C-alpha positions as CSV (number, residue, x, y, z in Angstrom):
1,X,0.0,0.0,0.0
2,X,1.0,3.6,-0.5
3,X,1.5,6.0,2.4
4,X,-0.9,8.4,4.0
5,X,0.1,11.4,2.0
6,X,-0.2,9.7,-1.3
7,X,-3.8,8.6,-0.6
8,X,-4.7,12.0,0.8
9,X,-3.5,13.7,-2.4
10,X,-5.5,11.2,-4.5
11,X,-8.9,11.3,-2.6
12,X,-8.7,14.8,-1.1
13,X,-10.7,13.8,2.0
14,X,-9.4,13.9,5.5
15,X,-11.1,12.7,8.7
16,X,-10.3,12.8,12.4
17,X,-10.6,10.2,15.1
18,X,-13.3,11.2,17.5
19,X,-13.6,8.2,19.7
20,X,-11.7,4.9,20.2
21,X,-13.6,1.8,21.5
22,X,-11.0,-1.1,21.3
23,X,-11.5,-2.6,17.8
24,X,-14.0,0.1,16.6
25,X,-12.8,3.7,15.9
26,X,-15.3,6.5,15.2
27,X,-14.1,9.0,12.6
28,X,-15.7,12.2,11.3
29,X,-15.0,14.0,8.1
30,X,-15.1,11.3,5.4
31,X,-18.3,12.0,3.5
32,X,-17.7,9.7,0.6
33,X,-16.6,6.7,2.6
34,X,-18.1,3.3,1.4
35,X,-18.7,0.1,3.4
36,X,-15.7,-2.2,3.4
37,X,-13.4,0.5,2.0
38,X,-9.9,0.6,3.4
39,X,-8.8,3.8,5.3
40,X,-5.3,4.7,6.4
41,X,-4.2,6.6,9.5
42,X,-1.4,9.1,9.5
43,X,0.4,6.7,11.9
44,X,0.6,4.1,9.2
45,X,-2.1,1.8,10.6
46,X,-5.1,0.9,8.4
47,X,-8.6,-0.4,8.9
48,X,-11.9,-1.2,7.1
49,X,-15.1,0.8,7.1
50,X,-17.5,-1.2,9.3
51,X,-20.5,1.1,8.8
52,X,-21.4,4.6,7.6
53,X,-23.6,6.9,9.8
54,X,-24.8,10.4,9.1
55,X,-22.3,12.1,11.3
56,X,-19.4,9.6,11.5
57,X,-17.9,6.5,10.1
58,X,-17.1,3.3,12.1
59,X,-13.7,1.8,11.3
60,X,-12.7,-1.7,12.2
61,X,-9.0,-1.5,13.0
62,X,-6.5,-4.2,12.1
63,X,-3.8,-3.3,14.7
64,X,-3.4,-3.6,18.5
65,X,-1.5,-0.3,18.6
66,X,-3.2,2.6,20.3
67,X,-4.6,5.3,18.1
68,X,-5.2,8.6,19.8
69,X,-8.1,11.0,19.5
70,X,-7.5,13.6,16.8
71,X,-5.4,11.4,14.6
72,X,-5.9,12.1,10.9
73,X,-7.5,9.6,8.6
74,X,-8.0,9.4,4.8
75,X,-9.8,7.1,2.3
76,X,-8.0,4.9,-0.1
77,X,-10.9,4.2,-2.5
78,X,-9.9,0.5,-2.3
79,X,-11.2,-2.7,-0.7
80,X,-9.0,-5.1,1.2
81,X,-7.2,-7.5,-1.1
82,X,-4.7,-10.3,-0.2
83,X,-2.1,-12.0,-2.4
84,X,-3.0,-15.4,-3.7
85,X,-1.0,-18.0,-5.5
86,X,1.0,-21.2,-5.3
87,X,3.8,-19.4,-3.5
88,X,1.6,-19.6,-0.3
89,X,1.8,-23.4,-0.2
90,X,3.8,-24.7,2.7
91,X,3.6,-21.4,4.5
92,X,1.8,-20.0,7.6
93,X,0.4,-16.6,7.0
94,X,-1.8,-14.1,8.9
95,X,-5.2,-13.0,7.5
96,X,-3.6,-10.0,5.8
97,X,-1.2,-12.3,3.8
98,X,1.9,-11.6,5.8
99,X,4.2,-14.6,6.7
100,X,4.4,-15.8,10.3
101,X,7.6,-17.3,11.5
102,X,11.2,-16.7,10.3
103,X,12.0,-19.9,8.5
104,X,12.4,-18.3,5.0
105,X,11.2,-15.2,3.3
106,X,7.8,-15.4,1.5
107,X,7.9,-14.8,-2.2
108,X,4.8,-12.6,-2.5
109,X,2.3,-13.7,-5.2
110,X,1.6,-11.2,-7.9
111,X,-2.2,-11.7,-8.0
112,X,-4.4,-10.2,-5.4
113,X,-8.1,-10.8,-4.7
114,X,-10.7,-9.1,-2.5
115,X,-11.4,-11.2,0.6
116,X,-15.2,-10.6,0.5
117,X,-16.8,-11.6,-2.8
118,X,-20.3,-12.7,-3.7
119,X,-21.0,-16.5,-3.9
120,X,-21.2,-18.0,-7.3
121,X,-24.7,-18.4,-8.8
122,X,-26.6,-21.5,-9.6
123,X,-25.3,-21.5,-13.2
124,X,-21.7,-22.1,-12.1
125,X,-22.6,-24.9,-9.6
126,X,-22.7,-28.6,-10.2
127,X,-24.2,-31.4,-8.0
128,X,-22.0,-33.2,-5.5
129,X,-21.2,-36.5,-7.2
130,X,-17.5,-37.3,-6.4
131,X,-16.9,-39.2,-3.1
132,X,-14.6,-37.4,-0.5
133,X,-12.3,-39.7,1.4
134,X,-11.3,-38.8,4.9
135,X,-9.4,-42.0,5.7
136,X,-11.5,-42.5,8.8
137,X,-13.3,-45.9,8.7
138,X,-16.5,-44.8,10.5
139,X,-17.0,-41.7,8.4
140,X,-16.2,-43.1,5.0
141,X,-18.3,-46.3,5.5
142,X,-21.2,-45.0,7.6
143,X,-21.5,-41.2,7.1
144,X,-19.9,-40.6,3.7
145,X,-19.0,-37.2,2.4
146,X,-18.7,-35.8,-1.1
147,X,-16.3,-33.3,-2.8
148,X,-18.0,-29.9,-2.6
149,X,-20.0,-30.8,0.6
150,X,-20.2,-28.4,3.5
151,X,-20.0,-30.5,6.7
152,X,-20.2,-29.2,10.3
153,X,-17.8,-30.8,12.8
154,X,-19.5,-30.3,16.2
155,X,-18.8,-31.5,19.7
156,X,-17.4,-30.6,23.1
157,X,-13.8,-29.5,23.6
158,X,-11.2,-32.2,23.7
159,X,-13.2,-34.9,22.0
160,X,-10.9,-35.5,19.0
161,X,-12.2,-33.0,16.5
162,X,-8.7,-31.6,15.6
163,X,-7.3,-35.1,15.3
164,X,-10.0,-36.0,12.8
165,X,-9.3,-32.9,10.8
166,X,-5.6,-33.3,10.7
167,X,-5.9,-36.9,9.5
168,X,-8.5,-35.8,6.8
169,X,-6.1,-33.1,5.6
170,X,-3.3,-35.7,5.6
171,X,-5.4,-38.1,3.4
172,X,-6.5,-35.4,1.0
173,X,-2.9,-34.0,0.4
174,X,-1.7,-37.6,-0.3
175,X,-4.4,-37.8,-2.9
176,X,-3.0,-34.6,-4.6
177,X,-5.6,-32.1,-3.4
178,X,-4.9,-28.7,-2.0
179,X,-5.8,-28.0,1.7
180,X,-6.4,-24.7,3.4
181,X,-6.5,-24.6,7.2
182,X,-7.8,-21.6,9.0
183,X,-6.9,-21.4,12.7
184,X,-9.3,-18.7,14.1
185,X,-8.1,-17.1,17.3
186,X,-6.0,-20.1,18.2
187,X,-3.0,-20.4,20.5
188,X,0.4,-20.1,18.7
189,X,1.4,-23.4,20.2
190,X,-1.6,-25.2,18.6
191,X,-0.8,-23.7,15.2
192,X,2.8,-24.7,15.6
193,X,1.8,-28.3,16.5
194,X,-0.3,-28.5,13.4
195,X,2.4,-27.2,11.2
196,X,5.0,-29.6,12.7
197,X,2.5,-32.6,12.2
198,X,2.1,-31.8,8.5
199,X,5.8,-31.2,8.0
200,X,6.6,-34.5,9.8
201,X,4.3,-36.4,7.4
202,X,5.8,-34.6,4.3
203,X,2.6,-32.9,3.1
204,X,3.2,-29.3,4.2
205,X,3.9,-28.2,0.7
206,X,0.3,-29.0,-0.2
207,X,-1.2,-26.9,2.6
208,X,-1.7,-23.2,3.3
209,X,-2.2,-22.3,7.0
210,X,-4.0,-19.0,7.8
211,X,-3.6,-18.3,11.5
212,X,-4.8,-15.6,13.8
213,X,-3.8,-15.8,17.5
214,X,-5.9,-15.1,20.5
215,X,-3.7,-12.0,21.2
216,X,-4.2,-10.5,17.7
217,X,-6.6,-7.6,17.1
218,X,-10.3,-8.5,16.9
219,X,-10.4,-7.2,13.3
220,X,-7.7,-9.5,12.1
221,X,-9.3,-12.5,13.8
222,X,-12.6,-11.6,12.1
223,X,-11.0,-11.7,8.7
224,X,-9.4,-15.1,9.1
225,X,-12.2,-17.4,7.5
226,X,-12.7,-14.9,4.6
227,X,-9.0,-14.9,3.8
228,X,-9.0,-18.7,3.8
229,X,-12.0,-18.9,1.5
230,X,-10.5,-16.4,-0.9
231,X,-7.3,-18.5,-1.1
232,X,-9.4,-21.6,-1.6
233,X,-11.2,-19.9,-4.5
234,X,-7.9,-19.2,-6.3
235,X,-7.0,-22.9,-6.3
236,X,-10.5,-23.9,-7.3
237,X,-10.4,-21.5,-10.3
238,X,-7.2,-23.2,-11.3
239,X,-9.1,-26.5,-11.5
240,X,-8.0,-28.0,-8.2
241,X,-10.2,-29.7,-5.6
242,X,-9.7,-27.9,-2.3
243,X,-10.3,-28.9,1.3
244,X,-11.0,-25.9,3.5
245,X,-11.1,-26.3,7.3
246,X,-12.5,-23.5,9.4
247,X,-11.4,-24.1,13.0
248,X,-13.6,-22.8,14.5
249,X,-16.6,-20.6,13.7
250,X,-17.8,-20.6,17.4
251,X,-14.8,-18.5,18.3
252,X,-15.3,-16.4,15.2
253,X,-18.9,-15.7,16.3
254,X,-17.7,-14.6,19.7
255,X,-15.2,-12.1,18.3
256,X,-17.8,-10.8,15.9
257,X,-20.2,-10.4,18.8
258,X,-17.5,-8.3,20.5
259,X,-17.1,-6.1,17.4
260,X,-20.9,-5.6,17.1
261,X,-21.3,-4.7,20.8
262,X,-18.5,-2.2,20.5
263,X,-20.2,-0.8,17.4
264,X,-23.4,-0.3,19.5
265,X,-25.4,-2.9,17.6
266,X,-28.6,-4.0,19.4
267,X,-27.9,-7.5,20.9
268,X,-30.1,-10.4,20.2
269,X,-30.1,-14.0,21.4
270,X,-27.1,-14.7,23.7
271,X,-26.0,-11.1,22.9
272,X,-25.1,-12.1,19.3
273,X,-26.0,-9.4,16.7
274,X,-28.9,-9.9,14.4
275,X,-26.7,-10.4,11.3
276,X,-24.6,-13.2,12.7
277,X,-26.5,-15.7,10.4
278,X,-25.7,-13.6,7.4
279,X,-22.1,-13.2,8.4
280,X,-21.5,-16.9,8.3
281,X,-24.0,-17.8,5.5
282,X,-22.3,-15.5,3.0
283,X,-19.1,-17.3,3.8
284,X,-20.4,-20.9,3.6
285,X,-22.2,-20.2,0.3
286,X,-18.8,-19.7,-1.4
287,X,-18.0,-23.4,-0.9
288,X,-19.4,-26.1,-3.1
289,X,-18.9,-27.9,-6.4
290,X,-18.4,-25.6,-9.4
291,X,-17.7,-25.6,-13.1
292,X,-14.6,-23.5,-13.9
293,X,-12.7,-22.6,-17.1
294,X,-10.4,-25.5,-16.3
295,X,-13.1,-28.0,-15.6
296,X,-15.1,-29.1,-12.6
297,X,-13.5,-28.2,-9.2
298,X,-14.7,-28.1,-5.7
299,X,-14.2,-26.5,-2.3
300,X,-15.1,-29.0,0.4
301,X,-15.7,-27.0,3.6
302,X,-15.3,-28.7,7.1
303,X,-16.5,-26.2,9.6
304,X,-15.9,-26.6,13.3
305,X,-18.3,-25.6,16.1
306,X,-17.8,-26.1,19.8
307,X,-20.8,-27.4,21.7
308,X,-21.3,-26.8,25.5
309,X,-21.9,-30.0,27.6
310,X,-23.0,-31.9,24.5
311,X,-25.8,-29.5,23.7
312,X,-26.6,-29.5,19.9
313,X,-29.3,-26.8,20.3
314,X,-27.0,-23.9,20.8
315,X,-27.5,-20.7,18.8
316,X,-24.4,-20.8,16.7
317,X,-24.5,-24.6,16.3
318,X,-28.1,-24.7,15.0
319,X,-27.3,-21.7,12.7
320,X,-24.4,-23.6,11.1
321,X,-26.4,-26.8,10.8
322,X,-28.9,-25.0,8.7
323,X,-26.2,-23.7,6.3
324,X,-24.3,-27.0,5.9
325,X,-25.0,-30.3,4.2
326,X,-24.8,-32.3,7.4
327,X,-22.8,-32.6,10.6
328,X,-20.5,-35.0,12.4
329,X,-21.2,-35.1,16.2
330,X,-18.3,-35.9,18.5
331,X,-19.9,-37.4,21.6
332,X,-18.1,-36.8,24.8
333,X,-19.6,-39.9,26.4
334,X,-18.2,-42.1,23.6
335,X,-14.9,-40.3,24.0
336,X,-14.8,-41.2,27.7
337,X,-15.6,-44.8,26.7
338,X,-12.4,-44.9,24.6
339,X,-14.0,-44.8,21.2
340,X,-11.7,-43.1,18.6
341,X,-13.0,-41.3,16.7
342,X,-15.8,-40.5,19.2
343,X,-18.4,-39.8,16.4
344,X,-22.0,-40.7,17.2
345,X,-23.3,-42.2,13.9
346,X,-26.9,-41.9,15.0
347,X,-26.7,-38.2,15.7
348,X,-24.6,-37.4,12.7
349,X,-26.0,-36.5,9.3
350,X,-24.8,-36.4,5.7
351,X,-27.3,-34.9,3.3
352,X,-25.5,-35.3,0.0
353,X,-22.7,-37.8,0.7
354,X,-24.7,-40.9,-0.1
355,X,-25.4,-39.8,-3.6
356,X,-21.7,-40.1,-4.4
357,X,-21.5,-43.8,-3.4
358,X,-21.2,-46.8,-5.7
359,X,-23.7,-49.6,-5.4
360,X,-21.2,-51.6,-3.4
361,X,-20.5,-48.8,-0.9
362,X,-24.3,-48.2,-0.5
363,X,-24.7,-51.9,0.4
364,X,-21.9,-51.7,2.9
365,X,-23.4,-48.5,4.4
366,X,-26.8,-50.1,4.7
367,X,-25.4,-53.2,6.4
368,X,-23.4,-51.2,8.9
369,X,-26.1,-48.7,9.9
370,X,-28.8,-51.4,10.2
371,X,-26.6,-53.6,12.3
372,X,-25.4,-50.7,14.6
373,X,-29.1,-49.8,15.2
374,X,-29.8,-53.5,16.2
375,X,-26.6,-53.5,18.4
376,X,-27.8,-50.4,20.2
377,X,-31.1,-52.0,21.0
378,X,-29.5,-55.2,22.2
379,X,-27.4,-53.2,24.6
380,X,-30.3,-53.0,27.0
381,X,-30.3,-56.9,27.3
382,X,-26.7,-57.1,28.7
383,X,-27.9,-57.1,32.3
384,X,-29.6,-60.5,31.7
385,X,-26.2,-62.1,31.5
386,X,-26.2,-65.9,31.3
387,X,-30.0,-65.9,30.5
388,X,-29.3,-64.4,27.0
389,X,-30.0,-66.7,24.0
390,X,-27.3,-67.5,21.5
391,X,-28.6,-65.1,18.8
392,X,-28.4,-62.1,21.2
393,X,-25.0,-63.2,22.4
394,X,-23.8,-63.5,18.8
395,X,-25.2,-60.1,17.9
396,X,-23.5,-58.4,21.0
397,X,-20.2,-60.1,20.2
398,X,-20.3,-59.1,16.6
399,X,-21.2,-55.5,17.6
400,X,-18.3,-55.3,20.0
401,X,-16.0,-56.5,17.2
402,X,-17.3,-53.9,14.8
403,X,-17.0,-51.1,17.4
404,X,-13.3,-52.1,17.9
405,X,-12.9,-52.3,14.1
406,X,-13.9,-48.6,13.9
407,X,-11.3,-47.6,16.5
408,X,-8.3,-46.1,14.7
409,X,-4.8,-45.2,15.9
410,X,-4.3,-41.4,16.1
411,X,-2.2,-41.2,12.9
412,X,-3.8,-44.1,10.9
413,X,-5.3,-43.2,7.6
414,X,-7.0,-46.1,5.6
415,X,-7.8,-46.0,1.9
416,X,-11.5,-46.5,1.0
417,X,-10.9,-49.7,-1.0
418,X,-9.1,-51.3,1.9
419,X,-11.8,-50.1,4.3
420,X,-14.5,-52.0,2.3
421,X,-12.5,-55.2,2.0
422,X,-11.4,-55.2,5.7
423,X,-15.0,-54.7,6.9
424,X,-16.2,-57.4,4.5
425,X,-13.6,-59.8,6.0
426,X,-14.8,-59.0,9.5
427,X,-18.5,-59.4,8.4
428,X,-17.6,-62.8,6.8
429,X,-16.2,-64.0,10.2
430,X,-12.7,-64.5,8.9
431,X,-11.3,-63.6,12.3
432,X,-13.8,-65.8,14.3
433,X,-12.7,-66.7,17.8
434,X,-9.6,-64.5,17.6
435,X,-8.6,-61.9,20.2
436,X,-9.3,-58.2,19.4
437,X,-5.5,-57.4,19.7
438,X,-4.8,-60.1,17.0
439,X,-7.4,-58.7,14.7
440,X,-6.1,-55.2,15.1
441,X,-2.5,-56.4,14.4
442,X,-3.6,-58.2,11.3
443,X,-5.6,-55.2,10.1
444,X,-2.5,-53.0,10.6
445,X,-0.4,-55.5,8.6
446,X,-2.9,-55.4,5.8
447,X,-2.8,-51.6,5.8
448,X,1.0,-51.7,5.7
449,X,1.0,-54.2,2.8
450,X,-1.6,-52.2,0.9
451,X,0.6,-49.0,1.1
452,X,3.9,-50.7,0.2
453,X,3.1,-53.9,-1.9
454,X,1.8,-53.4,-5.4
455,X,0.7,-57.0,-5.7
456,X,-1.4,-57.0,-2.5
457,X,-2.9,-53.6,-3.5
458,X,-3.9,-54.9,-6.9
459,X,-5.6,-58.0,-5.4
460,X,-7.5,-55.8,-2.9
461,X,-8.5,-53.2,-5.5
462,X,-9.7,-56.0,-7.8
463,X,-12.2,-57.2,-5.2
464,X,-13.9,-53.8,-5.2
465,X,-14.9,-54.4,-8.8
466,X,-17.8,-56.5,-7.5
467,X,-21.1,-54.6,-7.9
468,X,-22.7,-55.7,-4.6
469,X,-21.9,-56.6,-1.1
470,X,-23.1,-60.2,-1.4
471,X,-21.0,-60.9,-4.4
472,X,-18.0,-59.4,-2.6
473,X,-18.6,-61.7,0.4
474,X,-18.8,-64.7,-2.0
475,X,-15.4,-63.9,-3.6
476,X,-13.8,-63.2,-0.2
477,X,-14.5,-66.8,1.0
478,X,-11.7,-67.9,-1.3
479,X,-9.6,-64.8,-1.7
480,X,-9.7,-63.4,1.8
481,X,-7.8,-66.1,3.7
482,X,-5.1,-66.1,1.0
483,X,-4.6,-62.3,1.4
484,X,-4.4,-62.6,5.2
485,X,-1.9,-65.5,4.9
486,X,0.3,-63.6,2.3
487,X,0.3,-60.5,4.5
488,X,1.1,-62.5,7.7
489,X,4.1,-64.3,6.0
490,X,5.5,-61.1,4.7
491,X,4.8,-58.6,7.4
492,X,4.2,-60.7,10.5
493,X,6.7,-60.7,13.4
């Protein structure tokens, strides 16, 4: 940006700071100021026009520095733009596009885009038809997602939401897609841990991290998800499928509430402003599946919201549910029971994910959900103990085995083809009368073989060519034991 004097000579308008209220500054003397226009102070700081009143203009400041009453202000006749480009991959930047950390200097991209743009219309959109793989067994098999879907990740604090997101990002980068991670008002240590995790797994060069810390100015924190969406749109327009993670919009809503109260907006439910729905909806609508000049491309948006004491009826949570195409509910009770991930499949929803499935995957999904429903009903019979009949005992034993099957190690990512074959082996009782630890060991060996042995991978992928679950089970009776034997001989201890 140019300096204060250059903009003053260009616009010919000068204003003066009348009042300072933390993130909001009241300025008089800018009659032609427009909403969202950037203004610059004589001290070098800049901000954005938040609202225009008859006698003054409200400015949202992007700095923590004190600005004194009487400071001169001038318009720039510009909106806020950030640099976008492939140069951002592998970097951690703030919402204004400046690099964070001193590892190496950032080569600034030449292209700039405004951070707040209208969502694409219906003409440029396409239905969600391509399956989105998270690498998480329970999600991919029971609550499937699609490329271009907007899914809410909701649950209490410390229930495994971040672990799920990092593994999903890891899986998507390995599949060649671009990932954009927005850390909204997070601790610097948490951002550093995420960066180190991606660097350790060798996928950081496919990721852009946009981070704002809890100590940053409220205005900068407010911009974080919009900056992340703008960067995602750049890669989408280049024909790339993008995964965008917004972590989290509950914090974003709280900071926006603070801005609105400082701006003297009339408070509504839970003191949130009346336009909080619009604030998030105009952001979420920018995600989806689109047709671009370079073909079909998507922005899959995983939005995080924090629930309080497992309550899904909170104001922000229900707002976000109405904007998204479903939600994954992380249940704290399941987390305390040791389930990983602690996703409750009965309280989770996917509205468009099932339309992306093949016939085989639909059959597997139907078998899993119907059996889990039966298993939940049978749980009430456990207290009968020895009086249970053999059918109930068999159902409970199989249910326990499937629950253990869905438990994943914290860094374990499983390809979808292997997920289907492994579950089918379990369903066909190929591990009958074996200990859970033995089953888990053999599953890990099969995963290791699938990732490193082309022959084993080809044999497993060929099984997925079956068009129904019953035909797959029929083939597995002969092929399954041979695969387990081959893997055990090569990768067993």
